[in-house]
ZAMARGU-4260 file (C-alpha; in steps of 0.2 Angstrom, whole numbers, plus 5000, padded with zeros to 4 digits):
<rodrens>
0) 5431/5507/5329 | 5414/5502/5322 | 5408/5486/5326 | 5393/5476/5324 | 5383/5464/5337
5) 5378/5448/5331 | 5365/5441/5344 | 5353/5454/5352 | 5348/5445/5367 | 5350/5448/5386
10) 5369/5447/5386 | 5369/5459/5370 | 5360/5472/5380 | 5372/5470/5395 | 5387/5474/5382
15) 5378/5489/5373 | 5376/5497/5391 | 5393/5501/5390 | 5392/5509/5373 | 5390/5528/5379
20) 5407/5528/5387 | 5416/5517/5375 | 5428/5519/5361 | 5417/5507/5349 | 5403/5513/5339
25) 5389/5502/5335 | 5385/5501/5317 | 5374/5487/5316 | 5365/5472/5324 | 5360/5455/5319
30) 5349/5442/5326 | 5338/5428/5319 | 5322/5438/5328 | 5324/5454/5317 | 5312/5463/5329
35) 5325/5460/5343 | 5339/5467/5331 | 5328/5481/5327 | 5325/5486/5345 | 5343/5487/5351
40) 5349/5495/5335 | 5335/5509/5335 | 5344/5513/5354 | 5360/5516/5346 | 5358/5523/5328
45) 5362/5506/5320 | 5357/5495/5306 | 5346/5479/5310 | 5349/5463/5301 | 5342/5445/5302
50) 5357/5437/5292 | 5375/5438/5297 | 5380/5435/5278 | 5368/5450/5274 | 5376/5461/5288
55) 5395/5455/5282 | 5390/5460/5263 | 5383/5477/5268 | 5394/5482/5281 | 5412/5487/5282
60) 5413/5487/5300 | 5430/5479/5306 | 5424/5470/5322 | 5411/5459/5325 | 5406/5455/5344
65) 5398/5438/5344 | 5384/5437/5357 | 5373/5422/5349 | 5369/5407/5359 | 5381/5396/5366
70) 5381/5381/5351 | 5381/5395/5338 | 5397/5404/5342 | 5409/5393/5332 | 5400/5394/5316
75) 5396/5414/5317 | 5414/5417/5322 | 5420/5406/5307 | 5408/5414/5295 | 5415/5433/5301
80) 5434/5426/5301 | 5432/5421/5283 | 5426/5438/5279 | 5443/5445/5286 | 5434/5453/5301
85) 5441/5454/5318 | 5429/5444/5330 | 5426/5444/5350 | 5415/5431/5354 | 5405/5427/5370
90) 5411/5411/5379 | 5414/5397/5374 | 5424/5399/5358 | 5417/5383/5352 | 5409/5367/5359
95) 5423/5355/5352 | 5442/5357/5355 | 5446/5353/5337 | 5433/5367/5330 | 5441/5379/5344
100) 5459/5376/5337 | 5454/5377/5318 | 5447/5395/5323 | 5461/5401/5331 | 5473/5394/5317
105) 5461/5402/5304 | 5461/5419/5313 | 5481/5419/5313 | 5482/5413/5295 | 5470/5427/5290
110) 5478/5439/5301 | 5463/5445/5311 | 5462/5447/5328 | 5452/5434/5338 | 5447/5435/5357
115) 5435/5426/5369 | 5426/5430/5385 | 5428/5429/5400 | 5441/5443/5403 | 5439/5441/5422
120) 5458/5438/5423 | 5459/5456/5420 | 5446/5462/5433 | 5450/5470/5448 | 5447/5457/5460
125) 5456/5444/5452 | 5469/5453/5448 | 5471/5458/5466 | 5469/5440/5470 | 5484/5436/5459
130) 5494/5449/5466 | 5492/5440/5482 | 5496/5424/5475 | 5512/5432/5465 | 5521/5438/5481
135) 5527/5421/5488 | 5518/5421/5505 | 5506/5404/5501 | 5522/5394/5496 | 5518/5382/5481
140) 5499/5379/5477 | 5496/5362/5478 | 5476/5360/5479 | 5460/5371/5474 | 5441/5369/5474
145) 5431/5378/5461 | 5413/5381/5460 | 5402/5387/5446 | 5383/5385/5451 | 5375/5392/5435
150) 5359/5388/5444 | 5342/5383/5438 | 5340/5394/5422 | 5323/5389/5420 | 5320/5400/5435
155) 5330/5416/5432 | 5333/5416/5414 | 5320/5422/5401 | 5328/5410/5386 | 5335/5395/5396
160) 5336/5384/5381 | 5353/5388/5376 | 5361/5384/5394 | 5350/5368/5395 | 5358/5362/5379
165) 5377/5365/5384 | 5376/5361/5402 | 5387/5369/5415 | 5404/5367/5410 | 5403/5378/5395
170) 5392/5392/5402 | 5400/5391/5421 | 5415/5381/5423 | 5423/5393/5409 | 5426/5406/5422
175) 5436/5398/5435 | 5445/5388/5422 | 5448/5402/5412 | 5456/5411/5428 | 5465/5396/5434
180) 5475/5394/5415 | 5478/5412/5416 | 5487/5410/5432 | 5495/5393/5430 | 5497/5389/5413
185) 5488/5374/5405 | 5479/5359/5411 | 5489/5343/5410 | 5475/5329/5413 | 5458/5327/5420
190) 5461/5314/5435 | 5444/5309/5438 | 5426/5316/5434 | 5408/5312/5437 | 5392/5318/5430
195) 5375/5317/5437 | 5357/5319/5427 | 5350/5327/5443 | 5336/5339/5441 | 5317/5343/5447
200) 5304/5332/5442 | 5292/5347/5441 | 5302/5356/5427 | 5296/5352/5409 | 5312/5358/5401
205) 5327/5348/5405 | 5346/5349/5401 | 5353/5340/5386 | 5369/5337/5395 | 5371/5331/5414
210) 5366/5345/5425 | 5380/5342/5438 | 5398/5338/5435 | 5412/5336/5447 | 5430/5334/5441
215) 5447/5333/5447 | 5460/5344/5436 | 5478/5343/5436 | 5489/5358/5430 | 5505/5356/5422
220) 5513/5367/5434 | 5508/5357/5450 | 5491/5363/5456 | 5477/5351/5458 | 5458/5358/5457
225) 5441/5349/5462 | 5429/5358/5450 | 5411/5357/5453 | 5400/5364/5440 | 5380/5363/5440
230) 5364/5369/5434 | 5355/5360/5448 | 5365/5369/5464 | 5356/5386/5465 | 5366/5401/5459
235) 5363/5410/5473 | 5370/5395/5484 | 5384/5399/5497 | 5397/5393/5484 | 5393/5401/5468
240) 5407/5405/5458 | 5420/5403/5471 | 5439/5397/5469 | 5448/5393/5485 | 5468/5389/5483
245) 5479/5381/5496 | 5497/5381/5498 | 5510/5375/5510 | 5510/5391/5519 | 5491/5397/5518
250) 5476/5399/5509 | 5467/5412/5497 | 5448/5413/5495 | 5440/5421/5480 | 5422/5421/5482
255) 5417/5426/5464 | 5428/5420/5451 | 5418/5429/5438 | 5416/5447/5448 | 5416/5462/5437
260) 5421/5472/5453 | 5432/5469/5468 | 5421/5471/5482 | 5428/5473/5500 | 5425/5455/5504
265) 5428/5446/5487 | 5446/5441/5492 | 5450/5434/5509 | 5467/5426/5516 | 5471/5414/5528
270) 5488/5413/5534 | 5498/5398/5540 | 5487/5392/5554 | 5477/5408/5556 | 5458/5411/5551
275) 5452/5419/5535 | 5453/5439/5535 | 5445/5449/5521 | 5459/5456/5510 | 5451/5471/5502
280) 5457/5478/5485 | 5464/5495/5490 | 5459/5505/5476 | 5441/5514/5473 | 5429/5502/5467
285) 5430/5499/5447 | 5418/5489/5438 | 5424/5482/5423 | 5411/5483/5409 | 5406/5469/5397
290) 5411/5480/5383 | 5430/5478/5390 | 5434/5464/5380 | 5429/5469/5363 | 5437/5486/5367
295) 5455/5479/5372 | 5454/5469/5356 | 5450/5484/5345 | 5463/5495/5355 | 5476/5481/5349
300) 5471/5480/5332 | 5472/5499/5330 | 5490/5496/5336 | 5494/5484/5323 | 5492/5469/5334
305) 5481/5454/5328 | 5481/5445/5343 | 5473/5428/5346 | 5480/5425/5363 | 5462/5426/5371
310) 5455/5414/5358 | 5469/5402/5362 | 5465/5401/5381 | 5448/5400/5376 | 5452/5386/5366
315) 5462/5376/5379 | 5447/5378/5391 | 5435/5370/5380 | 5448/5356/5378 | 5447/5355/5397
320) 5428/5353/5397 | 5429/5341/5384 | 5440/5330/5394 | 5429/5332/5409 | 5415/5325/5399
325) 5425/5311/5392 | 5431/5306/5410 | 5414/5306/5416 | 5408/5294/5402 | 5425/5283/5402
330) 5434/5286/5418 | 5450/5294/5421 | 5464/5300/5418 | 5461/5309/5402 | 5474/5320/5394
335) 5469/5337/5389 | 5470/5339/5369 | 5477/5354/5360 | 5492/5363/5363 | 5493/5380/5372
340) 5508/5390/5380 | 5507/5398/5397 | 5510/5418/5396 | 5526/5422/5405 | 5517/5429/5419
345) 5511/5412/5425 | 5530/5408/5429 | 5529/5416/5446 | 5514/5406/5452 | 5520/5390/5445
350) 5537/5388/5453 | 5540/5385/5471 | 5545/5402/5479 | 5560/5407/5489 | 5560/5410/5507
355) 5555/5427/5507 | 5569/5436/5518 | 5588/5432/5520 | 5592/5433/5538 | 5606/5443/5543
360) 5614/5446/5527 | 5623/5462/5519 | 5615/5476/5511 | 5606/5474/5495 | 5609/5484/5479
365) 5596/5499/5477 | 5590/5505/5461 | 5590/5522/5468 | 5603/5522/5479 | 5623/5516/5477
370) 5629/5499/5476 | 5634/5489/5491 | 5652/5491/5495 | 5656/5474/5495 | 5645/5463/5484
375) 5655/5447/5488 | 5649/5447/5507 | 5631/5442/5501 | 5629/5425/5498 | 5610/5427/5497
380) 5599/5429/5481 | 5597/5446/5474 | 5580/5454/5476 | 5572/5470/5473 | 5568/5473/5489
385) 5570/5491/5488 | 5561/5494/5475 | 5542/5487/5477 | 5531/5493/5463 | 5518/5501/5474
390) 5506/5512/5464 | 5496/5527/5470 | 5478/5522/5474 | 5470/5535/5465 | 5474/5541/5447
395) 5466/5558/5452 | 5481/5561/5464 | 5490/5576/5461 | 5505/5576/5448 | 5518/5580/5461
400) 5511/5566/5473 | 5509/5554/5459 | 5526/5557/5452 | 5536/5557/5469 | 5551/5547/5471
405) 5545/5534/5480 | 5529/5523/5477 | 5518/5518/5493 | 5504/5508/5496 | 5488/5518/5500
410) 5487/5514/5518 | 5501/5507/5529 | 5500/5497/5546 | 5508/5505/5563 | 5517/5492/5572
415) 5520/5503/5589 | 5515/5493/5604 | 5509/5509/5613 | 5491/5511/5615 | 5478/5519/5628
420) 5492/5521/5640 | 5499/5504/5641 | 5509/5493/5630 | 5500/5479/5620 | 5505/5465/5609
425) 5506/5470/5591 | 5512/5453/5583 | 5496/5444/5580 | 5488/5460/5573 | 5503/5462/5561
430) 5500/5444/5556 | 5484/5448/5551 | 5488/5464/5543 | 5499/5454/5532 | 5485/5443/5527
435) 5473/5456/5524 | 5487/5463/5511 | 5496/5478/5519 | 5512/5478/5513 | 5520/5494/5522
440) 5524/5492/5540 | 5530/5505/5551 | 5541/5500/5564 | 5554/5510/5576 | 5567/5503/5588
445) 5557/5511/5602 | 5544/5498/5600 | 5554/5485/5606 | 5545/5471/5593 | 5557/5471/5579
450) 5565/5455/5583 | 5547/5447/5584 | 5542/5456/5567 | 5557/5448/5559 | 5553/5430/5566
455) 5535/5433/5559 | 5543/5439/5541 | 5554/5425/5541 | 5540/5412/5546 | 5531/5401/5532
460) 5516/5412/5524 | 5525/5429/5523 | 5525/5438/5508 | 5542/5439/5497 | 5553/5452/5502
465) 5552/5462/5488 | 5534/5464/5491 | 5535/5474/5506 | 5540/5492/5511 | 5548/5492/5528
470) 5551/5506/5537 | 5560/5510/5554 | 5565/5524/5564 | 5580/5529/5575 | 5574/5535/5593
475) 5581/5550/5602 | 5594/5542/5612 | 5603/5536/5597 | 5608/5552/5587 | 5626/5550/5590
480) 5623/5531/5587 | 5613/5531/5572 | 5623/5517/5563 | 5622/5505/5577 | 5604/5508/5580
485) 5601/5504/5561 | 5612/5489/5561 | 5602/5482/5576 | 5585/5486/5568 | 5591/5475/5552
490) 5597/5462/5563 | 5582/5460/5573 | 5572/5462/5557 | 5582/5450/5548 | 5584/5459/5532
495) 5598/5467/5522 | 5592/5484/5519 | 5577/5495/5525 | 5566/5504/5514 | 5566/5519/5523
500) 5575/5524/5539 | 5568/5540/5549 | 5573/5550/5563 | 5559/5546/5576 | 5560/5565/5583
505) 5573/5579/5578 | 5577/5580/5597 | 5593/5573/5603 | 5593/5563/5621 | 5607/5555/5632
510) 5613/5539/5624 | 5608/5523/5635 | 5615/5509/5625 | 5608/5499/5613 | 5589/5496/5612
515) 5588/5480/5608 | 5571/5468/5610 | 5563/5482/5621 | 5548/5471/5622 | 5556/5458/5633
520) 5559/5470/5647 | 5548/5475/5661 | 5540/5492/5656 | 5548/5502/5670 | 5565/5496/5662
525) 5559/5500/5645 | 5554/5518/5651 | 5571/5521/5659 | 5580/5516/5644 | 5570/5526/5631
530) 5564/5542/5643 | 5582/5547/5651 | 5577/5562/5663 | 5589/5574/5673 | 5588/5580/5690
535) 5573/5591/5687 | 5564/5577/5677 | 5565/5584/5661 | 5571/5574/5645 | 5591/5573/5647
540) 5597/5580/5631 | 5614/5576/5622 | 5624/5591/5613 | 5621/5584/5595 | 5615/5595/5581
545) 5603/5589/5569 | 5616/5593/5554 | 5628/5580/5562 | 5614/5567/5565 | 5609/5568/5547
550) 5625/5566/5540 | 5626/5550/5552 | 5609/5546/5542 | 5617/5550/5526 | 5631/5537/5528
555) 5618/5523/5531 | 5611/5528/5513 | 5629/5529/5506 | 5632/5510/5514 | 5615/5504/5506
560) 5608/5500/5522 | 5593/5509/5517 | 5584/5515/5502 | 5578/5531/5507 | 5578/5544/5523
565) 5564/5552/5532 | 5561/5563/5546 | 5546/5561/5559 | 5536/5573/5570 | 5544/5591/5562
570) 5538/5607/5559 | 5539/5613/5541 | 5553/5626/5548 | 5562/5611/5553 | 5559/5603/5538
575) 5565/5617/5528 | 5581/5618/5539 | 5586/5600/5535 | 5583/5603/5518 | 5594/5617/5516
580) 5608/5607/5523 | 5605/5590/5516 | 5615/5581/5503 | 5602/5567/5503 | 5586/5575/5506
585) 5571/5567/5517 | 5560/5556/5504 | 5548/5553/5518 | 5541/5565/5532 | 5529/5556/5544
590) 5519/5567/5556 | 5503/5567/5567 | 5488/5571/5555 | 5469/5569/5555 | 5455/5581/5551
595) 5457/5590/5567 | 5476/5593/5562 | 5477/5592/5544 | 5495/5599/5542 | 5491/5607/5526
600) 5505/5618/5523 | 5519/5605/5528 | 5510/5592/5515 | 5509/5604/5501 | 5527/5609/5503
605) 5531/5591/5504 | 5521/5587/5489 | 5528/5602/5480 | 5546/5594/5484 | 5542/5576/5478
610) 5542/5570/5497 | 5529/5558/5503 | 5519/5560/5518 | 5514/5548/5530 | 5501/5551/5544
615) 5502/5542/5561 | 5488/5542/5573 | 5475/5545/5560 | 5462/5540/5570 | 5468/5544/5589
620) 5462/5562/5591 | 5452/5562/5606 | 5434/5564/5600 | 5437/5561/5581 | 5428/5545/5579
625) 5413/5552/5589 | 5412/5568/5577 | 5395/5571/5569 | 5402/5576/5553 | 5411/5560/5552
630) 5396/5552/5557 | 5386/5562/5543 | 5398/5557/5529 | 5399/5539/5534 | 5382/5536/5534
635) 5381/5543/5516 | 5394/5531/5509 | 5388/5516/5520 | 5404/5516/5529 | 5411/5519/5547
640) 5418/5536/5553 | 5435/5528/5554 | 5434/5525/5536 | 5430/5542/5532 | 5446/5547/5543
645) 5458/5537/5534 | 5449/5541/5516 | 5452/5559/5520 | 5471/5555/5520 | 5471/5545/5505
650) 5461/5559/5496 | 5475/5571/5500 | 5489/5560/5493 | 5495/5555/5512 | 5497/5538/5518
655) 5490/5535/5535 | 5496/5521/5546 | 5483/5516/5557 | 5484/5501/5570 | 5473/5488/5578
660) 5471/5473/5586 | 5453/5470/5580 | 5454/5459/5564 | 5439/5467/5557 | 5445/5483/5560
665) 5462/5479/5552 | 5453/5475/5536 | 5441/5488/5537 | 5456/5501/5538 | 5464/5495/5522
670) 5447/5494/5513 | 5444/5512/5518 | 5457/5517/5504 | 5443/5512/5493 | 5432/5527/5498
675) 5430/5543/5486 | 5425/5558/5494 | 5415/5570/5486 | 5419/5589/5485 | 5404/5592/5497
680) 5413/5579/5510 | 5430/5589/5508 | 5422/5604/5513 | 5415/5598/5528 | 5430/5589/5533
685) 5438/5607/5531 | 5428/5615/5545 | 5435/5602/5559 | 5453/5610/5559 | 5455/5615/5576
690) 5469/5628/5580 | 5474/5618/5597 | 5479/5604/5586 | 5485/5614/5571 | 5503/5618/5575
</rodrens>
């Protein structure tokens, strides 16, 4: 679609930087300073103008991108709307709430689309923060702190006059306010506000409005936010454009509410009573272009959509800023004028969440499996626990992987207590992993800590059940007692059904009784129960065929106790044997894998059949993290060798399940999913395959 830029200053150059890869074509540029319009237009083969009326008369472009100074936005937008052009405006939509509302009404009446920056609610870091807020782990959000430190524009902007004229609210505060309004719906009132005319004596140019504003803003849905917007506080201060939200059960910190990309540390989470930990966006870094707003508006127009939703939100934000100014002059509270209806997606953040997991209840429905046998036995709420909406992290994954039956997050967390030859406590690290944003947890009855995990998942600050993928495994001694083992796991985890239940090993050993709460037993007793031996010290086997065991696994699936089945530690011939007789084939295969042991044939065979592969022990191979090849690749990407080892799996569509007790490593392992490997990286990693491992 052809478009015109009105305004050719610094922000216009930022928008224009994305034109080469855009569906938009710049046909005209207008600026009161004709030389600026001419300069920008010449770069993109557009026609320059010095008067917007002349542009509209001469050009038939359907979309105008309004990039003028703050105070000029409303006039230019109105002029373009009257010419029946679609408009995307830089923020603010207007400086007066009534004027902003009139623009929205005019667009609707003339059936043209009207949008407005900022589009920060659509950027990756903010969407990731919203997903964390939406999974119920924080409880109801009641309190927050927002900062918008525009900074001393006379020191960093070549044309600060427009900023000085409007003050910090209409340029800076619109970022956190737009985001909060998109999450929590409309603001009800401004409870209190104060404004300070604070400015350095040495400055010749001064703000026309107060340079520093503080306000307490109450949303209709409940949260109360303390907002600080400032031209005086430097924009490189510790709290630049941050947002911190506190709920009954935890806190979320967004370092930059206007961020165009999700950096590793942009979002962090503090669970109930726990320190903040980085919650990295698990997908590769993607920076949203300034032009994304106009592009989205244009795409909607081409579909026949004449949306004013973005403008309506922007108009409400203008009304909030107006109310803050009134409250600073007259005291509070000041109701927020104007009407704005929260979009449906805000409802999940507005209502207090239901507790995440119903303890010791009957099995849930499964969208991919059978209904529970007796629905009347469940008195708990029905959730979609068995169908979490995880997506592949990398859109470049192979079609067979991307279209697999089970959608998993790119990295999972291992809950095994066995590390470096001894048992360790995993509960604190599992809590850290929950805070960091892990949502796939790999457990097993052998690990002996499922009861403690269940307590953690049932405690304040745990995500809703439907946001988790919970996997467990039946141990070798229970191949004849699969149902007993699975029911024990469900009782200890306190859930109705598992997302996946796997055979820990295809080998059957002698039954030793239920393996409940092993972590509470002395290590020697744990070993005796789980590793029975015969008179020669060899594993004491049981005469149970793999076919019989798998039929018992299928019975669990039929009962709705697990959404899917899987198997661990198998070779390709063993997997093919299972596939040959299975009525319900395995949906997940978990094996040891790392660059020394890529398991390529097995993985390719699984992906060809739509079977997801999980890699356990992705960092544990002796010498792997000291491998020079990993170090070289890590240096080139400015990451750790461990990050390269994890990205190696994500790159192949395999889900690694690392474990760590170090909070920094827990977050870093999840962030490794963001790393994009190059062809050269893949070639070097392929040289590490070791025949001693690959078997």
